[in-house]
C-alpha positions as CSV (number, residue, x, y, z in Angstrom):
1,M,55.9,33.8,-30.7
2,P,52.9,31.7,-31.9
3,Q,53.2,30.1,-35.3
4,V,50.7,31.3,-38.0
5,A,49.2,28.5,-40.0
6,P,50.2,28.8,-43.7
7,R,47.4,30.2,-46.0
8,M,46.1,27.8,-48.6
9,T,47.3,28.6,-52.1
10,A,45.0,28.9,-55.1
11,R,46.1,25.5,-56.4
12,A,45.2,24.0,-53.0
13,Y,41.7,25.6,-53.2
14,L,41.3,24.2,-56.7
15,R,42.3,20.7,-55.5
16,L,39.7,21.0,-52.7
17,L,37.1,22.2,-55.1
18,F,37.9,19.3,-57.5
19,A,37.5,16.8,-54.6
20,L,34.2,18.4,-53.5
21,S,33.0,18.4,-57.1
22,V,33.1,14.6,-57.0
23,I,32.4,13.9,-53.3
24,L,29.4,16.1,-52.8
25,P,27.3,15.0,-55.8
26,A,28.2,11.3,-55.1
27,T,27.3,11.8,-51.4
28,V,24.0,13.4,-52.3
29,F,23.3,10.7,-54.8
30,I,23.9,7.9,-52.3
31,A,21.9,9.6,-49.6
32,T,18.9,10.3,-51.9
33,S,19.1,6.7,-53.2
34,V,19.1,5.2,-49.7
35,E,16.3,7.6,-48.6
36,S,14.2,6.8,-51.7
37,Y,14.8,3.1,-51.1
38,R,13.4,3.5,-47.6
39,R,10.5,5.4,-48.9
40,I,9.7,2.7,-51.4
41,W,9.1,0.3,-48.6
42,Q,7.2,2.8,-46.6
43,D,5.0,3.7,-49.5
44,A,4.4,0.0,-50.1
45,E,3.4,-0.5,-46.5
46,R,1.0,2.4,-46.7
47,H,-0.4,1.1,-49.9
48,V,-0.9,-2.4,-48.5
49,D,-2.5,-1.1,-45.3
50,G,-5.0,1.0,-47.3
51,T,-5.8,-1.6,-49.8
52,I,-6.3,-4.5,-47.2
53,A,-8.6,-2.2,-45.2
54,V,-10.8,-1.7,-48.2
55,M,-10.8,-5.4,-49.2
56,H,-11.4,-6.6,-45.7
57,E,-14.4,-4.4,-45.2
58,H,-15.9,-5.6,-48.4
59,A,-15.2,-9.3,-47.7
60,Q,-16.6,-9.1,-44.2
61,K,-19.8,-7.6,-45.5
62,V,-20.1,-10.4,-48.0
63,F,-19.6,-13.1,-45.4
64,E,-21.9,-11.5,-43.0
65,T,-24.5,-11.2,-45.7
66,Q,-24.1,-14.9,-46.6
67,E,-24.5,-15.8,-42.9
68,L,-27.6,-13.7,-42.8
69,V,-28.9,-15.7,-45.8
70,L,-28.3,-18.9,-43.8
71,D,-30.3,-17.4,-40.9
72,L,-33.2,-16.5,-43.2
73,V,-33.3,-20.0,-44.7
74,S,-33.0,-21.6,-41.3
75,D,-35.9,-19.6,-40.0
76,M,-37.9,-20.2,-43.1
77,I,-37.7,-24.1,-42.9
78,G,-37.4,-24.4,-39.1
79,E,-41.1,-25.4,-38.6
80,M,-41.7,-26.9,-42.0
81,P,-42.4,-30.6,-42.4
82,P,-40.1,-32.5,-44.8
83,S,-42.6,-32.5,-47.5
84,E,-43.0,-28.7,-47.5
85,V,-39.2,-28.2,-47.3
86,A,-38.9,-30.2,-50.5
87,S,-41.7,-28.3,-52.2
88,Q,-41.5,-26.0,-55.3
89,S,-42.4,-23.0,-53.2
90,T,-39.3,-23.5,-51.1
91,N,-37.2,-23.8,-54.3
92,L,-38.7,-20.6,-55.6
93,S,-38.0,-18.7,-52.4
94,L,-34.4,-19.9,-52.5
95,R,-34.1,-18.9,-56.2
96,N,-35.5,-15.4,-55.5
97,L,-33.1,-14.9,-52.5
98,A,-30.0,-16.0,-54.5
99,A,-30.9,-13.8,-57.5
100,R,-30.6,-10.7,-55.3
101,L,-27.0,-11.4,-54.3
102,A,-24.3,-11.1,-56.9
103,Q,-21.8,-13.1,-54.8
104,T,-24.2,-16.0,-54.4
105,V,-24.0,-18.9,-56.9
106,S,-26.7,-21.1,-55.3
107,I,-28.4,-22.0,-52.0
108,W,-29.0,-25.6,-51.0
109,I,-30.8,-27.7,-48.3
110,S,-29.9,-31.3,-47.7
111,D,-31.3,-34.1,-45.4
112,A,-29.3,-36.2,-42.9
113,A,-28.4,-38.7,-45.7
114,G,-26.8,-36.0,-47.8
115,S,-29.5,-35.9,-50.4
116,V,-30.4,-32.4,-51.8
117,V,-34.1,-31.7,-51.0
118,A,-34.3,-28.0,-52.0
119,G,-32.2,-25.6,-54.0
120,S,-32.1,-22.2,-55.8
121,I,-31.4,-23.9,-59.1
122,D,-32.4,-27.2,-60.8
123,W,-30.3,-30.2,-59.9
124,P,-29.8,-33.6,-61.3
125,A,-32.0,-36.4,-59.7
126,G,-30.4,-38.2,-56.8
127,L,-27.8,-35.4,-56.1
128,N,-26.0,-36.3,-52.9
129,I,-23.3,-34.3,-51.1
130,T,-22.1,-37.0,-48.7
131,G,-18.4,-36.9,-48.5
132,F,-18.0,-33.1,-49.1
133,D,-16.2,-31.4,-46.3
134,Y,-18.9,-28.8,-45.8
135,F,-21.4,-31.7,-45.2
136,E,-19.2,-34.0,-43.1
137,A,-18.1,-31.1,-40.9
138,H,-21.6,-30.8,-39.4
139,R,-22.3,-34.5,-38.6
140,E,-21.1,-33.9,-35.1
141,P,-22.5,-30.9,-33.1
142,G,-20.1,-28.0,-32.1
143,Q,-19.4,-26.6,-35.6
144,P,-21.6,-23.5,-35.9
145,R,-20.4,-22.6,-39.4
146,F,-18.0,-24.0,-41.9
147,V,-16.2,-22.6,-44.9
148,S,-15.3,-25.3,-47.5
149,G,-12.6,-25.4,-49.9
150,R,-12.9,-24.4,-53.5
151,Y,-14.7,-26.7,-55.9
152,I,-16.6,-26.8,-59.2
153,G,-20.4,-27.1,-58.7
154,R,-22.0,-30.2,-60.2
155,S,-25.2,-28.4,-61.0
156,T,-23.8,-24.9,-61.8
157,G,-20.5,-25.8,-63.4
158,Q,-19.1,-22.7,-61.7
159,P,-16.1,-22.4,-59.3
160,S,-17.5,-22.0,-55.7
161,F,-16.8,-22.4,-52.1
162,A,-19.5,-23.2,-49.5
163,L,-20.6,-21.5,-46.3
164,S,-22.7,-24.1,-44.4
165,R,-24.4,-24.8,-41.1
166,R,-26.6,-27.6,-39.5
167,R,-30.3,-27.7,-40.2
168,P,-32.3,-27.0,-37.1
169,S,-34.0,-30.0,-35.4
170,A,-36.2,-30.3,-32.4
171,D,-34.1,-32.9,-30.6
172,G,-30.7,-31.5,-31.7
173,S,-30.0,-34.6,-33.9
174,F,-28.3,-34.2,-37.3
175,N,-30.9,-33.2,-39.8
176,G,-28.8,-32.3,-42.8
177,I,-27.2,-28.9,-43.7
178,I,-28.0,-25.6,-45.3
179,H,-25.2,-24.2,-47.5
180,V,-24.6,-21.2,-49.7
181,A,-22.2,-21.6,-52.7
182,I,-20.2,-18.4,-52.9
183,S,-18.5,-17.2,-56.1
184,P,-14.7,-16.7,-55.9
185,V,-14.8,-15.0,-59.2
186,Y,-16.9,-12.2,-57.5
187,F,-14.0,-11.6,-55.1
188,E,-11.4,-11.7,-57.9
189,Q,-13.3,-9.1,-59.9
190,Y,-13.6,-6.9,-56.9
191,F,-9.8,-7.3,-56.2
192,A,-9.1,-6.3,-59.8
193,L,-11.3,-3.2,-59.3
194,V,-9.4,-2.1,-56.2
195,D,-5.9,-2.9,-57.4
196,R,-6.2,-1.0,-60.7
197,E,-2.5,-0.6,-61.2
198,R,-1.9,-4.4,-60.9
199,V,1.0,-3.9,-58.5
200,G,0.0,-6.6,-55.9
201,A,-1.8,-9.9,-55.3
202,A,-5.0,-10.3,-53.2
203,S,-6.5,-13.5,-51.9
204,I,-9.1,-15.1,-49.6
205,F,-7.9,-18.2,-47.8
206,R,-8.8,-20.3,-44.8
207,G,-6.8,-20.4,-41.6
208,D,-5.3,-23.8,-42.6
209,G,-4.0,-22.3,-45.8
210,V,-6.7,-23.5,-48.2
211,M,-7.0,-21.0,-51.0
212,L,-10.5,-19.8,-51.9
213,A,-9.9,-16.8,-54.3
214,R,-6.9,-15.0,-55.7
215,F,-6.1,-12.2,-58.0
216,P,-4.3,-12.2,-60.4
217,R,-5.5,-15.6,-61.4
218,A,-2.8,-18.2,-62.0
219,P,-2.5,-22.0,-61.9
220,L,-1.3,-22.1,-58.3
221,P,-1.4,-24.7,-55.5
222,D,-4.7,-25.2,-53.7
223,R,-3.3,-24.3,-50.3
224,L,-0.4,-22.5,-48.7
225,S,2.6,-24.4,-47.4
226,P,2.6,-24.8,-43.6
227,A,6.0,-23.2,-43.7
228,S,4.7,-20.1,-45.7
229,P,5.4,-16.7,-44.1
230,T,1.7,-16.0,-44.1
231,L,0.7,-19.0,-42.0
232,Q,3.6,-18.4,-39.6
233,A,2.5,-14.8,-39.2
234,I,-1.0,-15.9,-38.5
235,A,0.2,-18.4,-35.9
236,E,1.8,-15.4,-34.0
237,Q,-0.9,-12.8,-34.7
238,P,-4.2,-14.6,-35.5
239,V,-6.4,-11.5,-36.1
240,S,-4.3,-9.2,-38.4
241,G,-0.7,-8.5,-39.2
242,R,1.8,-7.2,-41.8
243,F,5.2,-8.7,-42.8
244,Q,7.8,-8.8,-45.5
245,G,8.6,-12.1,-47.1
246,V,8.8,-14.3,-50.2
247,S,5.4,-15.8,-51.2
248,S,5.3,-19.6,-51.1
249,L,2.9,-19.5,-54.1
250,D,4.8,-17.5,-56.7
251,G,8.1,-16.9,-55.1
252,I,7.7,-13.0,-55.3
253,R,9.0,-10.9,-52.5
254,R,6.1,-8.9,-51.0
255,V,5.0,-6.5,-48.3
256,Y,2.0,-8.5,-47.2
257,A,-0.9,-7.7,-44.9
258,Y,-3.8,-10.0,-43.7
259,R,-6.9,-9.6,-41.7
260,R,-9.4,-12.2,-40.3
261,I,-13.0,-11.9,-41.5
262,G,-15.1,-11.6,-38.4
263,E,-15.6,-14.9,-36.5
264,F,-14.9,-17.0,-39.6
265,D,-11.7,-19.0,-39.9
266,V,-11.1,-17.0,-43.2
267,Y,-8.6,-14.3,-44.0
268,V,-8.3,-11.7,-46.7
269,G,-4.7,-10.9,-47.7
270,Y,-3.0,-8.4,-49.9
271,G,0.7,-8.2,-50.9
272,A,2.5,-5.5,-52.8
273,N,4.8,-6.7,-55.6
274,M,8.1,-5.3,-54.4
275,P,10.1,-6.3,-57.6
276,M,7.8,-4.0,-59.5
277,H,8.2,-1.2,-57.0
278,L,11.9,-1.7,-56.9
279,A,12.2,-1.9,-60.7
280,A,10.7,1.7,-60.8
281,W,13.1,2.7,-58.0
282,R,16.1,1.3,-59.9
283,I,15.1,3.3,-63.0
284,R,14.9,6.4,-60.9
285,V,18.2,5.6,-59.3
286,L,19.7,5.1,-62.7
287,Q,18.3,8.5,-63.8
288,H,19.6,10.2,-60.6
289,G,22.9,8.4,-61.1
290,L,23.2,9.8,-64.7
291,G,22.2,13.2,-63.4
292,A,24.8,13.0,-60.6
293,L,27.4,11.9,-63.2
294,I,26.5,14.8,-65.4
295,V,26.7,17.2,-62.4
296,I,30.1,15.7,-61.4
297,L,31.3,16.1,-65.0
298,L,30.0,19.7,-65.1
299,L,31.5,20.6,-61.8
300,V,34.8,19.0,-62.8
301,G,34.6,20.9,-66.0
302,I,33.9,24.1,-64.3
303,T,36.7,23.5,-61.9
304,W,39.0,22.9,-64.8
305,L,37.8,26.1,-66.5
306,I,38.3,28.0,-63.2
307,S,41.8,26.6,-63.1
308,R,42.4,27.8,-66.6
309,S,41.2,31.3,-66.1
310,L,40.1,32.7,-62.8
311,A,40.1,36.2,-64.2
312,D,37.6,35.3,-67.0
313,R,35.2,33.8,-64.5
314,Q,35.4,36.9,-62.3
315,A,34.7,39.1,-65.3
316,A,31.7,37.0,-66.2
317,L,30.3,37.4,-62.6
318,V,30.8,41.1,-62.8
319,R,29.0,41.3,-66.1
320,L,26.2,39.2,-64.8
321,K,25.8,41.5,-61.8
322,A,25.9,44.6,-64.0
323,E,23.2,43.2,-66.3
324,S,21.0,42.4,-63.4
325,E,21.4,45.9,-62.0
326,L,20.7,47.3,-65.4
327,R,17.5,45.4,-65.7
328,E,16.4,46.6,-62.3
329,A,17.4,50.2,-63.2
330,M,15.4,49.9,-66.5
331,Q,12.4,48.7,-64.7
332,Q,12.6,51.5,-62.2
333,K,13.1,54.1,-65.0
334,L,10.1,52.7,-66.9
335,Q,8.0,53.1,-63.8
336,E,9.2,56.6,-63.3
337,A,8.5,57.4,-67.0
338,R,4.9,56.2,-66.5
339,S,4.5,58.3,-63.4
340,L,5.9,61.4,-65.2
341,E,3.6,60.9,-68.2
342,A,0.5,60.7,-65.8
343,L,1.7,64.0,-64.2
344,G,2.1,65.5,-67.7
345,R,-1.5,64.8,-68.6
346,M,-2.6,66.4,-65.4
347,A,-0.4,69.4,-66.1
348,R,-1.9,69.9,-69.5
349,G,-5.4,70.1,-68.1
350,V,-4.4,72.5,-65.4
351,A,-2.5,74.8,-67.8
352,H,-5.4,75.0,-70.2
353,D,-7.9,76.2,-67.6
354,F,-5.3,78.4,-66.0
355,N,-4.5,80.2,-69.2
356,N,-8.2,80.8,-69.9
357,L,-8.5,82.4,-66.5
358,L,-5.4,84.5,-67.0
359,T,-6.6,85.7,-70.4
360,V,-9.7,87.2,-68.7
361,V,-7.6,88.7,-65.8
362,I,-5.1,90.3,-68.2
363,G,-7.8,91.7,-70.4
364,N,-9.6,93.3,-67.5
365,L,-6.4,94.7,-66.0
366,E,-5.6,96.4,-69.3
367,A,-9.1,97.8,-69.4
368,L,-8.7,99.1,-65.8
369,G,-5.3,100.5,-66.7
370,R,-6.8,102.8,-69.3
371,E,-9.3,104.2,-66.8
372,V,-7.1,104.6,-63.7
373,H,-4.7,107.5,-63.4
374,D,-3.8,108.0,-59.7
375,G,-0.5,106.6,-58.5
376,T,-1.7,104.2,-55.9
377,S,-4.1,102.5,-58.3
378,I,-1.5,102.4,-61.0
379,R,1.0,100.7,-58.7
380,A,-1.7,98.2,-57.6
381,L,-2.5,97.4,-61.2
382,E,1.2,97.0,-62.0
383,A,1.6,94.5,-59.1
384,A,-1.4,92.6,-60.4
385,R,0.0,92.6,-63.9
386,K,3.3,91.2,-62.7
387,A,1.4,88.5,-60.8
388,T,-0.5,87.5,-63.9
389,E,2.7,87.4,-65.9
390,A,4.2,85.1,-63.2
391,G,1.1,82.9,-63.5
392,A,1.4,82.9,-67.3
393,H,5.1,81.8,-66.9
394,L,3.9,79.1,-64.5
395,A,1.4,77.8,-67.0
396,A,4.0,77.9,-69.7
397,S,6.3,75.8,-67.5
398,L,3.5,73.3,-67.1
399,L,3.0,73.2,-70.9
400,A,6.7,72.7,-71.4
401,Y,6.6,69.7,-69.0
402,A,3.5,68.4,-70.8
403,R,5.3,68.9,-74.2
404,T,2.4,70.9,-75.7
405,Q,4.0,74.3,-76.0
406,V,4.5,75.8,-79.5
407,L,8.2,75.8,-80.3
408,K,10.2,77.9,-82.7
409,I,12.7,75.3,-84.0
410,E,15.9,76.4,-85.7
411,T,19.3,74.9,-86.4
412,I,21.9,76.2,-83.9
413,G,25.6,75.6,-83.3
414,I,26.0,74.5,-79.7
415,A,29.6,75.9,-79.3
416,P,28.7,79.5,-80.2
417,F,25.4,79.2,-78.4
418,L,27.0,78.2,-75.1
419,T,29.8,80.7,-75.5
420,N,27.3,83.6,-76.1
421,L,25.1,82.3,-73.2
422,S,28.0,82.2,-70.7
423,G,27.7,85.9,-69.8
424,L,24.1,85.4,-68.8
425,L,24.8,82.2,-66.9
426,R,27.6,83.9,-64.9
427,G,25.2,86.6,-63.8
428,I,22.7,83.9,-62.6
429,A,25.5,82.0,-60.8
430,T,26.6,85.3,-59.0
431,P,30.2,86.3,-58.6
432,S,30.8,84.0,-55.7
433,R,30.6,80.9,-58.0
434,R,32.7,80.2,-61.1
435,I,31.4,78.7,-64.3
436,V,33.9,76.8,-66.5
437,L,33.1,75.9,-70.1
438,D,34.4,72.6,-71.5
439,I,33.2,72.4,-75.1
440,A,34.6,69.7,-77.3
441,P,35.8,70.9,-80.7
442,G,33.9,70.0,-83.9
443,L,30.4,69.6,-82.4
444,P,27.7,69.2,-85.0
445,D,24.6,71.5,-85.1
446,C,21.3,70.7,-83.3
447,E,17.7,71.7,-83.8
448,A,16.2,73.5,-80.8
449,D,14.1,76.5,-79.6
450,V,16.8,79.0,-78.6
451,A,14.6,80.8,-76.0
452,Q,13.4,77.6,-74.4
453,L,16.9,76.0,-74.4
454,T,18.3,79.2,-72.8
455,A,15.6,79.1,-70.1
456,C,16.3,75.4,-69.4
457,I,20.1,75.9,-69.0
458,S,19.4,79.0,-66.9
459,N,17.2,76.9,-64.6
460,L,20.0,74.3,-64.3
461,V,22.5,77.0,-63.3
462,A,20.1,78.5,-60.8
463,N,19.5,75.1,-59.2
464,A,23.3,74.4,-59.1
465,R,23.9,77.9,-57.5
466,D,21.3,77.1,-54.7
467,A,22.8,73.7,-54.1
468,T,26.5,74.9,-53.6
469,Q,28.4,77.1,-51.3
470,P,30.2,80.4,-52.3
471,G,33.4,79.6,-54.1
472,A,32.0,76.5,-55.8
473,T,32.8,75.7,-59.5
474,L,30.1,74.9,-62.0
475,V,31.2,73.0,-65.1
476,L,29.2,73.4,-68.3
477,A,30.4,70.8,-70.7
478,A,29.4,69.8,-74.2
479,K,30.4,66.8,-76.3
480,L,29.2,64.4,-79.0
481,T,27.9,61.0,-77.8
482,T,25.8,58.1,-78.9
483,L,22.7,56.8,-77.2
484,G,21.5,53.2,-77.9
485,P,18.1,51.5,-77.4
486,D,19.0,50.6,-73.8
487,D,19.8,54.2,-72.9
488,L,16.4,55.3,-74.3
489,S,14.3,52.4,-73.2
490,E,12.0,54.6,-71.1
491,N,11.9,57.5,-73.7
492,P,9.8,56.6,-76.7
493,A,10.1,60.2,-78.0
494,A,13.9,59.7,-78.8
495,Q,15.5,57.5,-81.4
496,P,19.0,55.9,-80.9
497,G,21.8,57.7,-82.6
498,P,24.2,60.6,-82.2
499,F,23.4,63.3,-79.6
500,V,25.1,66.5,-78.4
501,A,25.3,66.1,-74.6
502,I,25.2,69.4,-72.6
503,A,26.1,68.6,-69.0
504,L,26.1,71.0,-66.0
505,S,27.9,69.6,-63.0
506,D,28.3,70.9,-59.5
507,N,30.0,69.8,-56.3
508,G,27.1,70.7,-54.0
509,T,25.0,68.9,-51.5
510,G,23.6,66.4,-54.0
511,M,20.5,64.3,-53.7
512,T,19.5,60.9,-52.4
513,S,18.4,58.3,-55.1
514,E,14.8,58.7,-53.9
515,T,14.9,62.5,-54.4
516,A,16.7,62.2,-57.8
517,A,14.0,59.8,-59.0
518,R,11.3,62.5,-58.4
519,A,13.4,65.5,-59.6
520,F,11.5,65.8,-62.9
521,E,8.0,65.8,-61.3
522,P,6.2,69.1,-61.5
523,F,5.9,71.1,-58.2
524,F,8.5,68.8,-56.5
525,T,11.2,70.9,-55.0
526,T,13.8,70.5,-52.2
527,K,14.0,74.2,-51.6
528,A,12.4,75.9,-48.6
529,E,8.8,77.0,-48.9
530,G,8.3,80.0,-51.1
531,E,11.8,79.7,-52.7
532,G,10.9,77.7,-55.8
533,S,7.9,76.5,-57.8
534,G,9.3,73.1,-58.5
535,L,8.8,73.5,-62.3
536,G,12.4,74.1,-63.4
537,L,13.5,70.6,-64.0
538,S,10.0,69.5,-65.1
539,Q,10.3,72.2,-67.8
540,V,13.7,70.8,-68.9
541,F,12.2,67.3,-69.0
542,G,9.3,68.4,-71.2
543,L,11.4,70.4,-73.6
544,M,13.9,67.6,-74.2
545,R,11.0,65.2,-74.9
546,Q,9.4,67.7,-77.3
547,L,12.7,68.1,-79.1
548,R,13.0,64.3,-79.3
549,G,16.0,64.5,-77.0
550,H,16.8,63.0,-73.6
551,V,17.7,64.2,-70.1
552,T,19.4,62.4,-67.2
553,I,20.3,63.3,-63.7
554,R,23.1,61.7,-61.7
555,S,23.5,62.7,-58.1
556,A,24.6,61.4,-54.7
557,L,24.2,62.8,-51.3
558,G,27.3,65.0,-50.6
559,A,28.8,64.3,-54.0
560,G,27.2,66.9,-56.2
561,T,24.8,66.7,-59.2
562,T,25.1,66.4,-62.9
563,V,22.2,67.1,-65.2
564,T,22.8,66.2,-68.9
565,L,20.7,67.4,-71.8
566,F,20.9,65.3,-75.0
567,L,20.0,67.1,-78.2
568,P,19.7,65.1,-81.5
569,A,22.7,66.0,-83.6
570,V,22.3,67.1,-87.2
571,M,25.2,65.3,-88.8
572,A,26.8,66.5,-92.0
573,G,25.2,65.1,-95.1
574,A,22.1,63.9,-93.2
575,A,18.6,65.3,-93.5
576,P,17.6,66.9,-90.2
577,A,15.1,65.1,-88.1
578,A,11.6,66.3,-88.4
579,A,10.9,69.0,-85.9
580,P,8.1,68.6,-83.4
581,P,4.9,69.7,-85.0
582,H,4.1,73.3,-84.5
583,P,1.8,75.7,-86.3
584,P,3.5,77.2,-89.4
585,A,3.7,80.9,-89.9
586,E,0.6,81.8,-91.8
587,P,1.0,83.3,-95.2
588,T,-2.1,85.3,-96.0
589,P,-4.3,83.5,-98.4
590,P,-4.2,84.8,-102.0
591,D,-7.7,86.1,-101.8
592,P,-9.0,89.6,-102.4
593,A,-7.1,92.2,-100.4
594,P,-8.5,92.9,-97.0
595,P,-10.3,96.1,-96.5
596,T,-8.4,99.1,-95.5
597,G,-8.6,100.4,-91.9
598,R,-9.9,98.3,-89.0
599,S,-13.4,97.9,-90.3
600,A,-13.3,94.2,-91.0
601,R,-16.0,91.8,-89.7
602,V,-14.8,89.1,-87.3
603,L,-16.7,86.0,-86.1
604,V,-15.4,85.2,-82.5
605,V,-16.0,81.6,-81.4
606,D,-15.3,80.5,-77.7
607,D,-17.3,78.4,-75.3
608,Q,-16.4,80.7,-72.3
609,A,-18.6,83.8,-72.1
610,E,-15.9,85.9,-70.3
611,I,-13.4,85.4,-73.1
612,R,-16.0,86.1,-75.8
613,S,-16.8,89.3,-74.0
614,L,-13.2,90.3,-73.5
615,V,-12.3,89.6,-77.2
616,E,-15.4,91.5,-78.4
617,H,-14.4,94.5,-76.2
618,I,-10.8,94.6,-77.6
619,L,-11.8,94.1,-81.2
620,T,-14.8,96.5,-81.0
621,R,-12.6,99.3,-79.5
622,A,-10.1,98.7,-82.3
623,G,-12.8,99.3,-84.9
624,F,-13.8,95.8,-85.9
625,S,-17.3,94.5,-86.3
626,V,-17.8,91.5,-84.1
627,V,-20.3,88.6,-84.2
628,L,-20.1,86.1,-81.3
629,A,-20.7,82.3,-81.3
630,D,-20.5,80.1,-78.2
631,G,-19.2,77.0,-80.0
632,G,-18.4,75.3,-83.2
633,D,-21.9,74.2,-84.1
634,E,-23.3,77.8,-83.7
635,A,-20.3,79.2,-85.7
636,M,-21.1,76.8,-88.6
637,R,-24.7,77.8,-88.5
638,I,-23.8,81.6,-88.6
639,F,-21.2,81.1,-91.4
640,R,-23.7,79.2,-93.6
641,E,-26.2,82.0,-93.3
642,D,-23.6,84.8,-93.6
643,R,-20.2,84.3,-95.2
644,G,-19.3,88.0,-95.2
645,F,-16.7,87.6,-92.5
646,D,-13.1,88.8,-93.0
647,L,-11.8,86.7,-90.2
648,V,-12.9,83.7,-88.0
649,L,-11.2,83.9,-84.6
650,S,-11.8,80.6,-82.7
651,D,-10.7,78.9,-79.5
652,V,-9.1,75.4,-80.1
653,M,-10.4,73.5,-77.0
654,M,-14.2,73.5,-77.0
655,P,-16.5,70.9,-75.4
656,D,-18.8,70.1,-78.2
657,D,-18.0,67.8,-81.2
658,V,-16.7,70.7,-83.3
659,D,-13.5,72.0,-81.7
660,G,-11.3,74.7,-83.2
661,V,-9.4,72.5,-85.6
662,S,-12.5,70.7,-86.8
663,L,-14.2,74.1,-87.3
664,A,-11.2,75.3,-89.4
665,R,-11.4,72.3,-91.6
666,R,-15.2,72.7,-92.2
667,L,-14.9,76.4,-92.9
668,R,-12.1,75.9,-95.4
669,A,-14.3,73.2,-97.1
670,L,-17.1,75.8,-97.4
671,D,-14.9,78.7,-98.3
672,P,-11.2,78.0,-99.1
673,S,-10.4,81.8,-98.9
674,V,-11.7,82.3,-95.4
675,R,-9.0,83.8,-93.0
676,L,-8.6,81.9,-89.7
677,L,-6.9,82.6,-86.4
678,L,-7.0,80.1,-83.5
679,M,-6.6,80.9,-79.8
680,S,-5.2,78.3,-77.5
681,G,-4.1,78.0,-73.8
682,Y,-3.2,74.3,-74.5
683,A,-3.6,72.9,-78.0
684,P,-3.2,69.1,-78.3
685,G,-3.0,67.9,-81.9
686,L,-2.0,71.2,-83.4
687,E,0.0,69.2,-85.9
688,Q,-3.3,68.5,-87.6
689,I,-3.5,72.1,-88.9
690,D,-0.2,71.8,-90.9
691,G,-1.2,72.8,-94.5
692,L,-4.3,74.7,-93.5
693,R,-2.4,78.0,-93.2
694,I,-3.7,78.8,-89.8
695,S,-2.0,81.0,-87.2
696,V,-2.3,80.6,-83.5
697,V,-2.3,83.2,-80.7
698,A,-1.4,81.7,-77.4
699,K,-3.4,82.4,-74.2
700,P,-3.1,84.3,-72.1
701,F,-2.7,87.3,-74.4
702,T,-2.6,91.0,-74.0
703,R,-4.7,93.5,-76.1
704,R,-1.6,94.3,-78.1
705,K,-0.7,90.7,-78.8
706,L,-4.2,89.8,-79.9
707,L,-4.5,92.9,-82.2
708,D,-1.1,92.2,-83.7
709,A,-2.1,88.6,-84.5
710,V,-5.4,89.7,-86.0
711,D,-3.7,92.4,-88.1
712,A,-1.1,89.9,-89.3
713,V,-3.8,87.5,-90.6
714,L,-5.8,90.3,-92.2
715,G,-2.7,91.9,-93.7
716,Y,-3.0,95.2,-91.9
717,S,0.1,97.2,-91.2
718,R,0.9,97.2,-87.5
719,A,0.8,100.5,-85.6
């Protein structure tokens, strides 16, 4: 039987983790240090190559320009007799030529005896250059050009080095030289400009090591040692090269590159100061080392903490994951809330126009009902009436979702309310499904609209019935709970605090997370076509928001669904929360008693001609005298001319600047005793009429409902 390798214990894992806590950071630190050291040299080489290319190009142009100057002077004096060469005009020509070249200190012409015969500047009498290397180098033919060593000019007093050539002669004999004094300071200034960071040393030198110009300036030897790395490299690669070595001039280790300047035995060189580069590298290594040490200490500390309490660490990871999931869920809920709010605005507009249309339809159906007496027509009118009632219910559902329906708020006890409601709910669930009540004792009261809350819970039971099989159990539970800011983050209508939670749970088919996320959208349904309007849950959503409550849905495919309504609790000793604004019941103004009988004058204001005509027909048949206005502006004009109206009946939503609420305020300002009644299919901002003693009749209305509302405002007894 094969042997099974023993499993590592937790202590062994911790020892391994401790070792890795030290080894891994140390290994990374060493590897990065070595790699950064290699890159320091690579960067230095790239820097040197780039810099030497720039310096070489510039130096070569300077030398080629100076050689061109020698060509010009040679051509200029080639056919001149000695007297003309030594004339002032020649001196002036040399002065003008030198003045145009910043690198040129002076230009000179000498005879075969070494005496200066012409120059770009004034010179002392009897100036002779015999013995200077740039003069002696040309006594014998075969030296086309010569670059001298560095010297201080006797006439200029400036540091210089000369570029010289033989003067032309007809028979080829030595006739003196032409030489140009070049400024090493010019090159040093250019080197300083190129090497702004001062991290290297640049120089121009002859092939035998004689130093012509160098930056940075320093009291250094005049020439390189024959054993210097530079001259040894040139011996192997005469044109150009790059190497690493210690300078024979200053003893600094450099990455050094050199290039020959054209056909001249002169080189331009540049070397990066590696101690400066490596000093920066050492600082970074020290910083990385301290960072690695901190990491090692942290890892060792973490390992020690893990060894002290594995359970605490696991709990922390679990909490971190939960917080991350919570943030994601809150973001998703916020997005859903914004989507639902947009749908709510759309629903308000649809409901308003729909209610206006239904008002006209209902009014005309009632008028036809009074004229039709045969059975077939009566049945057709009854079917049409039921359809309009269904449409009105649909519009009411939209207004409930949009949170603009007028609520009748009262304080109710949840326990007796649910107990009394259970009979109705069992009828909705059908006998094949059982409803179980689970009501916690001692629940506080809540403020709600009993009819709307009943409709909401009935909708939930109907949905649960359709989602379950016969024999299923539906649980209706109620308990006291507390919701905090995180629970209500996407619900600005609700305030954190105690809530009575009413939850309906089923064990039906459930929903996917995507379906549950859209459950509160109006017209969204999972039922077959024609089996549901998709407004049940949206109505629940709107009512809870209007009551400053909350609603949640929890569902999983195949695991059932739980919808929970949260109603703000009215705690003992606490003032009840302000109910959502709604038009108060209108007490009749304490003005002179209305006239007896239905002979009052009514000013009807509505922007839709069909509704004006319908209202005029209903009121006129009831005995009222009616005057019509197509908007708030016209109503104000009529009222200013004739204040003998017993009632102003106005629509709320009108397109001009004076809507129903604004009209009511203006009329009350003109006549505080005027009686007002508003009509509304959707009335945003009705909270503005609190204190104005104005009643509202909701569209769509029947003839009886309108007359009852008018009679109530006028104080007539209702027939």
